[in-house]
C-alpha positions as CSV (number, residue, x, y, z in Angstrom):
1,X,-78.4,50.4,6.6
2,X,-81.4,47.8,7.3
3,X,-84.8,49.8,7.0
4,X,-87.0,49.0,10.7
5,X,-90.9,48.5,11.0
6,X,-91.4,52.5,10.9
7,X,-88.6,53.8,8.3
8,X,-84.8,53.7,7.8
9,X,-82.2,56.3,9.1
10,X,-83.3,58.5,6.0
11,X,-86.5,58.3,5.8
12,X,-86.4,59.2,9.5
13,X,-84.5,62.3,9.5
14,X,-86.8,63.4,6.6
15,X,-89.3,66.1,7.3
16,X,-91.7,64.9,4.8
17,X,-91.7,61.2,5.5
18,X,-94.3,59.2,6.7
19,X,-94.4,56.7,9.3
20,X,-96.8,54.0,8.7
21,X,-100.5,55.0,10.4
22,X,-100.2,52.9,13.2
23,X,-97.0,54.1,14.1
24,X,-97.8,58.1,13.2
25,X,-100.9,58.7,15.5
26,X,-99.3,57.5,18.7
27,X,-96.1,59.3,17.9
28,X,-98.0,62.0,17.3
29,X,-99.6,62.3,20.8
30,X,-96.7,61.7,22.4
31,X,-95.7,65.6,21.6
32,X,-98.7,66.2,23.5
33,X,-98.7,64.1,26.1
34,X,-94.9,65.8,26.4
35,X,-96.4,69.4,26.4
36,X,-99.9,69.0,27.4
37,X,-99.4,70.4,31.5
38,X,-96.9,73.2,30.0
39,X,-99.5,73.8,27.4
40,X,-102.6,74.8,29.7
41,X,-100.9,75.7,33.0
42,X,-100.1,79.9,31.6
43,X,-104.0,79.9,31.6
44,X,-104.4,78.8,35.0
45,X,-101.6,81.0,36.2
46,X,-103.5,83.9,34.2
47,X,-106.8,83.3,35.4
48,X,-105.1,82.9,39.0
49,X,-104.1,86.2,38.7
50,X,-107.5,87.7,37.7
51,X,-109.1,86.4,40.1
52,X,-110.9,83.7,38.1
53,X,-112.1,80.2,38.7
54,X,-111.0,79.9,42.8
55,X,-112.4,80.4,45.2
56,X,-115.4,78.5,43.5
57,X,-117.7,76.0,44.1
58,X,-117.2,74.0,41.1
59,X,-113.5,74.1,41.7
60,X,-110.9,75.8,39.4
61,X,-111.5,73.8,35.9
62,X,-115.1,74.2,36.9
63,X,-115.3,77.7,36.3
64,X,-116.9,79.1,32.8
65,X,-113.8,81.3,31.8
66,X,-111.1,79.4,33.1
67,X,-112.5,76.6,31.6
68,X,-112.6,78.5,27.9
69,X,-109.3,79.5,28.2
70,X,-107.5,76.1,28.9
71,X,-109.7,75.0,25.4
72,X,-108.5,77.3,23.4
73,X,-104.8,77.3,25.2
74,X,-104.9,73.1,23.3
75,X,-106.8,74.1,20.4
76,X,-104.8,77.0,19.3
77,X,-102.0,75.5,20.0
78,X,-103.2,72.8,17.2
79,X,-103.8,75.2,14.7
80,X,-100.5,76.6,14.9
81,X,-98.6,73.6,15.0
82,X,-100.4,73.1,11.5
83,X,-99.5,76.3,10.3
84,X,-96.0,75.3,10.9
85,X,-96.3,71.6,9.5
86,X,-98.8,72.2,6.8
87,X,-98.0,75.6,6.1
88,X,-99.1,78.4,3.5
89,X,-97.1,80.2,1.3
90,X,-94.5,81.5,3.4
91,X,-95.9,80.6,6.6
92,X,-94.5,77.3,8.4
93,X,-90.8,76.0,8.9
94,X,-92.7,72.4,7.3
95,X,-90.6,71.2,9.5
96,X,-91.8,68.9,13.2
97,X,-92.0,71.8,15.2
98,X,-95.0,71.8,18.0
99,X,-96.4,75.1,19.2
100,X,-98.0,76.0,22.5
101,X,-98.8,79.2,25.6
102,X,-95.7,80.8,26.0
103,X,-94.6,81.0,29.5
104,X,-92.5,84.0,28.6
105,X,-95.3,86.1,28.2
106,X,-96.5,85.4,31.8
107,X,-94.5,88.6,33.3
108,X,-96.8,90.8,30.9
109,X,-99.7,89.0,31.7
110,X,-99.8,88.8,35.3
111,X,-99.7,92.8,35.7
112,X,-102.2,92.7,33.3
113,X,-105.1,91.1,34.7
114,X,-104.2,91.4,38.1
115,X,-107.1,91.5,40.7
116,X,-110.5,92.6,37.5
117,X,-111.2,89.0,36.5
118,X,-112.9,88.6,33.2
119,X,-112.7,92.5,32.8
120,X,-108.6,92.1,32.7
121,X,-109.0,89.9,29.7
122,X,-110.3,92.2,27.1
123,X,-107.4,94.4,27.3
124,X,-105.2,91.4,27.5
125,X,-106.6,89.6,24.2
126,X,-106.2,92.5,22.8
127,X,-102.8,93.2,23.3
128,X,-102.5,89.2,22.6
129,X,-104.2,90.1,18.9
130,X,-101.4,93.1,17.9
131,X,-98.0,91.3,19.6
132,X,-99.1,88.3,17.3
133,X,-99.6,90.6,14.7
134,X,-96.3,92.5,15.5
135,X,-94.5,88.9,15.5
136,X,-95.6,87.7,12.5
137,X,-94.0,90.5,11.0
138,X,-90.5,89.4,12.4
139,X,-90.7,86.9,10.1
140,X,-89.9,89.7,6.9
141,X,-86.8,90.7,9.2
142,X,-85.5,87.7,10.6
143,X,-83.1,86.3,7.8
144,X,-81.6,89.3,6.8
145,X,-80.5,89.9,11.1
146,X,-80.0,85.7,11.1
147,X,-76.2,87.0,10.6
148,X,-76.5,87.9,14.2
149,X,-78.1,84.3,15.4
150,X,-74.9,82.0,14.3
151,X,-74.5,78.9,16.1
152,X,-72.3,80.2,18.8
153,X,-76.2,82.2,19.6
154,X,-78.8,79.4,19.2
155,X,-76.6,77.0,19.8
156,X,-76.4,78.9,24.1
157,X,-79.6,79.7,23.9
158,X,-81.3,76.4,22.9
159,X,-78.9,75.1,25.3
160,X,-80.3,78.2,28.1
161,X,-83.7,77.0,26.6
162,X,-82.7,73.0,28.5
163,X,-81.2,74.5,32.0
164,X,-84.6,76.9,32.6
165,X,-86.5,74.2,31.2
166,X,-84.7,71.5,33.9
167,X,-85.9,72.4,37.0
168,X,-89.2,72.4,36.0
169,X,-88.8,68.7,35.2
170,X,-88.2,68.0,38.8
171,X,-91.1,70.2,40.1
172,X,-93.1,68.2,38.2
173,X,-91.9,64.7,39.3
174,X,-91.6,66.1,43.5
175,X,-95.5,66.8,42.9
176,X,-95.9,70.1,41.2
177,X,-95.7,73.8,41.9
178,X,-99.3,74.1,43.9
179,X,-97.5,71.3,46.4
180,X,-94.1,72.8,46.9
181,X,-94.0,73.8,51.1
182,X,-96.0,70.5,51.7
183,X,-95.6,67.0,52.5
184,X,-96.9,65.8,49.4
185,X,-94.2,67.2,47.3
186,X,-90.7,65.2,46.7
187,X,-92.4,62.2,49.1
188,X,-91.6,58.6,47.9
189,X,-95.0,58.4,46.7
190,X,-94.6,61.1,43.9
191,X,-91.5,60.3,42.7
192,X,-92.0,56.5,42.5
193,X,-94.4,57.1,39.3
194,X,-92.0,59.5,38.2
195,X,-88.8,57.1,38.5
196,X,-90.8,54.4,36.6
197,X,-91.6,56.4,33.7
198,X,-87.9,57.4,33.3
199,X,-86.9,53.8,33.7
200,X,-89.3,52.1,31.4
201,X,-88.2,55.3,29.2
202,X,-84.4,54.2,28.9
203,X,-85.4,50.7,29.5
204,X,-87.5,50.7,25.8
205,X,-84.8,53.4,24.3
206,X,-81.9,50.9,24.2
207,X,-82.5,47.7,24.9
208,X,-85.5,47.3,22.1
209,X,-86.0,48.0,18.6
210,X,-88.3,49.6,15.8
211,X,-91.6,51.3,17.1
212,X,-90.9,50.6,20.7
213,X,-87.6,52.4,20.5
214,X,-89.1,55.2,18.9
215,X,-92.4,55.5,21.4
216,X,-90.1,55.3,24.7
217,X,-91.4,58.2,26.2
218,X,-94.9,56.7,25.5
219,X,-94.8,54.3,26.5
220,X,-93.2,55.2,30.1
221,X,-95.8,57.7,30.9
222,X,-98.3,55.1,30.2
223,X,-96.6,52.6,32.6
224,X,-96.0,55.4,35.4
225,X,-99.8,56.6,34.5
226,X,-101.2,52.7,35.8
227,X,-98.6,52.9,38.5
228,X,-100.6,56.1,40.2
229,X,-103.7,54.9,39.5
230,X,-103.0,51.5,41.1
231,X,-101.5,54.2,44.1
232,X,-104.7,56.3,44.1
233,X,-102.9,59.3,42.2
234,X,-105.5,59.5,39.4
235,X,-108.5,61.9,39.9
236,X,-111.0,61.9,37.0
237,X,-112.9,64.5,38.4
238,X,-112.6,67.0,35.9
239,X,-113.7,64.4,33.5
240,X,-116.9,64.0,35.0
241,X,-116.8,68.1,34.6
242,X,-116.4,67.9,31.5
243,X,-118.5,69.4,28.6
244,X,-118.8,67.6,25.3
245,X,-118.3,69.9,22.6
246,X,-117.5,73.4,23.1
247,X,-117.0,76.5,19.8
248,X,-115.2,79.2,20.1
249,X,-116.1,83.1,19.7
250,X,-113.7,85.9,18.4
251,X,-113.5,88.7,20.6
252,X,-114.9,86.5,23.6
253,X,-113.7,88.8,26.1
254,X,-114.6,91.8,24.6
255,X,-112.0,94.5,22.9
256,X,-110.2,97.1,24.7
257,X,-106.4,98.5,23.5
258,X,-104.0,99.4,26.6
259,X,-100.8,100.8,25.5
260,X,-98.7,99.6,28.5
261,X,-100.0,95.9,27.4
262,X,-99.6,96.3,23.8
263,X,-95.9,97.4,24.6
264,X,-95.5,94.9,26.5
265,X,-96.6,91.7,24.2
266,X,-94.4,93.2,21.1
267,X,-91.4,93.5,23.1
268,X,-92.2,89.9,24.0
269,X,-92.2,88.6,20.5
270,X,-88.7,89.9,19.8
271,X,-87.7,87.0,22.9
272,X,-90.0,84.7,21.5
273,X,-88.8,84.7,17.8
274,X,-84.8,84.6,18.5
275,X,-86.6,81.5,20.8
276,X,-88.0,79.9,17.9
277,X,-84.7,80.9,16.2
278,X,-83.2,78.3,18.2
279,X,-86.0,75.3,18.9
280,X,-86.0,75.6,15.2
281,X,-82.0,75.2,14.4
282,X,-82.2,72.3,17.8
283,X,-84.8,70.4,15.8
284,X,-83.0,71.0,12.2
285,X,-79.7,69.7,14.4
286,X,-81.0,67.2,16.7
287,X,-83.0,65.4,14.0
288,X,-81.4,66.0,10.7
289,X,-77.9,67.2,11.9
290,X,-77.7,69.8,9.9
291,X,-78.4,73.5,10.2
292,X,-81.7,75.4,9.8
293,X,-82.3,77.3,6.3
294,X,-83.6,80.8,6.1
295,X,-86.7,79.7,4.3
296,X,-87.3,77.0,7.6
297,X,-86.5,80.4,10.3
298,X,-88.7,82.8,8.8
299,X,-91.7,80.2,7.9
300,X,-91.4,79.5,11.5
301,X,-91.3,82.8,12.6
302,X,-94.4,84.0,10.5
303,X,-96.2,80.8,11.8
304,X,-95.3,81.5,15.5
305,X,-96.9,85.3,15.2
306,X,-100.3,84.0,13.0
307,X,-100.7,81.6,15.7
308,X,-100.6,83.8,18.5
309,X,-102.3,86.5,16.8
310,X,-105.3,83.7,15.7
311,X,-105.4,82.7,18.9
312,X,-106.1,86.3,20.8
313,X,-108.5,86.8,18.3
314,X,-110.4,83.7,20.3
315,X,-109.2,83.8,23.5
316,X,-106.1,82.2,23.6
317,X,-102.5,83.0,25.0
318,X,-99.8,83.5,22.7
319,X,-97.9,80.5,21.6
320,X,-94.0,79.5,20.6
321,X,-92.5,76.8,19.6
322,X,-92.4,74.2,22.2
323,X,-88.9,73.2,23.5
324,X,-89.5,70.3,25.4
325,X,-90.4,68.4,21.7
326,X,-87.3,69.7,20.7
327,X,-86.2,67.1,23.0
328,X,-88.5,64.4,22.3
329,X,-87.4,65.0,18.4
330,X,-83.3,64.4,19.7
331,X,-84.5,61.0,21.6
332,X,-87.1,59.8,18.8
333,X,-85.0,60.7,15.8
334,X,-88.1,60.6,14.1
335,X,-88.2,64.3,12.4
336,X,-91.3,63.4,10.2
337,X,-93.5,66.4,10.2
338,X,-96.4,65.1,9.2
339,X,-96.3,62.1,12.6
340,X,-96.7,66.0,14.4
341,X,-99.1,67.2,12.4
342,X,-101.4,64.3,14.0
343,X,-100.5,65.5,17.3
344,X,-101.7,68.7,16.3
345,X,-105.2,67.0,14.9
346,X,-105.5,65.6,18.2
347,X,-104.8,68.8,20.2
348,X,-107.4,70.2,18.5
349,X,-110.0,67.9,19.1
350,X,-108.8,67.8,23.1
351,X,-109.8,71.4,22.7
352,X,-113.3,71.3,20.2
353,X,-114.3,68.4,22.9
354,X,-113.6,69.3,26.3
355,X,-113.7,65.8,27.8
356,X,-110.8,64.6,25.9
357,X,-108.5,67.0,26.4
358,X,-109.9,66.3,30.2
359,X,-109.2,62.9,30.1
360,X,-105.6,63.4,29.1
361,X,-105.7,66.3,32.1
362,X,-106.3,62.7,34.3
363,X,-102.2,62.1,34.1
364,X,-100.7,63.6,36.9
365,X,-98.2,65.8,37.0
366,X,-95.3,63.5,38.7
367,X,-95.6,61.6,35.3
368,X,-95.5,63.5,33.0
369,X,-92.5,65.0,35.2
370,X,-90.8,61.6,35.0
371,X,-91.0,62.1,31.0
372,X,-90.1,66.2,31.0
373,X,-87.1,65.0,33.2
374,X,-85.3,62.7,29.9
375,X,-87.2,65.5,27.9
376,X,-85.6,68.9,29.2
377,X,-81.9,67.2,29.3
378,X,-81.9,65.9,25.8
379,X,-82.7,69.9,25.0
380,X,-79.8,70.8,26.7
381,X,-77.9,68.1,24.7
382,X,-79.4,69.6,21.5
383,X,-77.6,72.7,22.3
384,X,-74.1,71.3,23.5
385,X,-74.5,69.3,20.1
386,X,-74.7,72.9,18.4
387,X,-71.9,74.5,19.9
388,X,-69.5,71.3,19.2
389,X,-69.8,72.9,15.7
390,X,-67.9,76.2,17.2
391,X,-64.8,77.4,16.7
392,X,-63.4,77.6,20.1
393,X,-61.0,80.4,20.1
394,X,-60.9,83.0,22.5
395,X,-62.8,85.2,20.8
396,X,-66.0,83.0,21.2
397,X,-65.0,81.6,24.5
398,X,-65.1,85.0,25.5
399,X,-68.5,85.8,24.6
400,X,-69.9,82.3,25.6
401,X,-68.4,82.5,29.4
402,X,-69.6,86.0,29.4
403,X,-73.2,85.5,28.5
404,X,-73.3,82.0,30.1
405,X,-72.3,83.7,33.0
406,X,-74.2,86.1,33.9
407,X,-77.6,84.4,32.3
408,X,-77.0,81.5,34.6
409,X,-76.1,83.7,37.5
410,X,-78.9,85.9,37.4
411,X,-81.0,82.7,37.2
412,X,-79.4,81.4,40.3
413,X,-79.2,84.2,42.4
414,X,-82.2,86.6,41.0
415,X,-82.3,88.8,44.0
416,X,-79.2,90.6,42.7
417,X,-81.9,92.1,41.3
418,X,-84.0,93.5,43.5
419,X,-83.8,97.4,43.0
420,X,-85.2,96.8,39.1
421,X,-88.8,97.3,38.5
422,X,-90.6,93.6,39.2
423,X,-91.2,92.8,35.3
424,X,-87.8,93.8,34.2
425,X,-86.1,90.8,37.4
426,X,-88.3,88.0,35.9
427,X,-87.6,89.3,32.2
428,X,-83.2,89.2,33.6
429,X,-83.4,86.2,35.4
430,X,-85.1,83.6,32.7
431,X,-82.0,83.2,31.3
432,X,-83.2,83.7,28.0
433,X,-83.2,87.2,27.5
434,X,-79.6,88.0,28.7
435,X,-78.2,85.3,27.0
436,X,-79.0,86.2,24.0
437,X,-79.2,90.2,24.6
438,X,-75.1,89.6,25.7
439,X,-74.0,86.5,23.0
440,X,-75.4,88.5,20.4
441,X,-74.4,91.8,21.1
442,X,-70.4,91.0,21.8
443,X,-70.9,88.6,18.8
444,X,-71.2,91.5,16.9
445,X,-68.7,94.0,18.4
446,X,-65.9,92.3,19.5
447,X,-63.3,92.1,16.0
448,X,-62.5,88.7,14.7
449,X,-59.8,86.7,15.4
450,X,-56.5,87.4,12.9
451,X,-56.8,84.8,9.6
452,X,-60.5,84.0,10.5
453,X,-61.7,83.3,7.6
454,X,-65.0,85.3,6.3
455,X,-67.6,81.9,6.9
456,X,-66.3,81.9,10.6
457,X,-67.1,85.8,11.1
458,X,-69.9,85.4,10.0
459,X,-71.0,82.2,11.5
460,X,-69.6,83.1,15.1
461,X,-66.8,80.6,13.9
462,X,-68.5,77.7,12.7
463,X,-66.2,75.9,10.3
464,X,-67.8,75.3,6.9
465,X,-71.3,76.4,4.7
466,X,-74.6,76.6,5.8
467,X,-76.9,74.7,4.0
């Protein structure tokens, strides 16, 4: 096939390929735009639960502790992403994995800080640090238990990740959670820029060639931004208030040990590790059409845990691989880890220079929603692509049916678990945890059909050999 301006299909599927600089940098920034809102939102949620920032005459984003945590979310997302893309020793998958602040830990973090103000952040950050170390240690065993995570399981996990995100994409496009219950939520004024992003993205993707096609999401967001600006939806207030430089300080919020928080963080680290296995597999499948290697899975887990531990030491929240960026790789077809490295450097710049982060934050949430609607759908498609390789005998169909039915059903009807403790309710209605637990357990316990090969038994029904 002929070489395009950005590279040949073989080059684009190679993690070590670097596109021309003038194209690689915008593609890296496209990754940042895809995850920016989701990356800083957990910090805002945690500060809100602690009673930090809201009600201040400076506004929520002007409160020093909240501002610091938002900056750390960007800084250590960038640093953790470098752990993945560049790596050192066994740390890092050397794949285009984008790290960011994890929503999965919120059910643990909110009770840990509720109503305690800044004082509650000391025990939380200590728990993040220790939980990150535990997560790092999972990298030593993840390869040994990978037999329990075949494509039947990881494909289902990636699918559930996508299904749990599509609702978020619609909420973003309609105006964001803060507007829910108001007249503004879902109004034509909110949907117009979001739909511009969707249609421009699709038009550029399928009716142009070369760099424009690959950068379709970025171009779509820029067009949506201009429409939102013309409609008066862009605010530059946070840009005016932002400082020019911020230095991270170790143990910014102090150090205090709380067993409940530490155990909660370690438990969620296991869930995050499973999600990372799914995301890593989704990237290699969607971008290169192959299974992730054991070394890539181990390296991704090491980087996941190390990024969380280092971030917690400086006041950052737990990190994990970001699924929307998995979808972005599936859309663009660009597997270059160096493209994501440029995005990571931009995130670090945002973290150290609040003015840069504040400018990115001027992009309205409904504009970003238009972009993530496409990307979250691609996460689902990546999961389905992984499941397409499964041998759909009755055993595997039953495993998939039960895991999907229970996990998706609980997600759609969370009141069915109203008698359980609140934290357990949130975990079981997330979709990811029950899907993973049921699929893994049934895959290990149910007998393999007569005549199945050893490879099929190990891989959960996938024909052929692992790479």
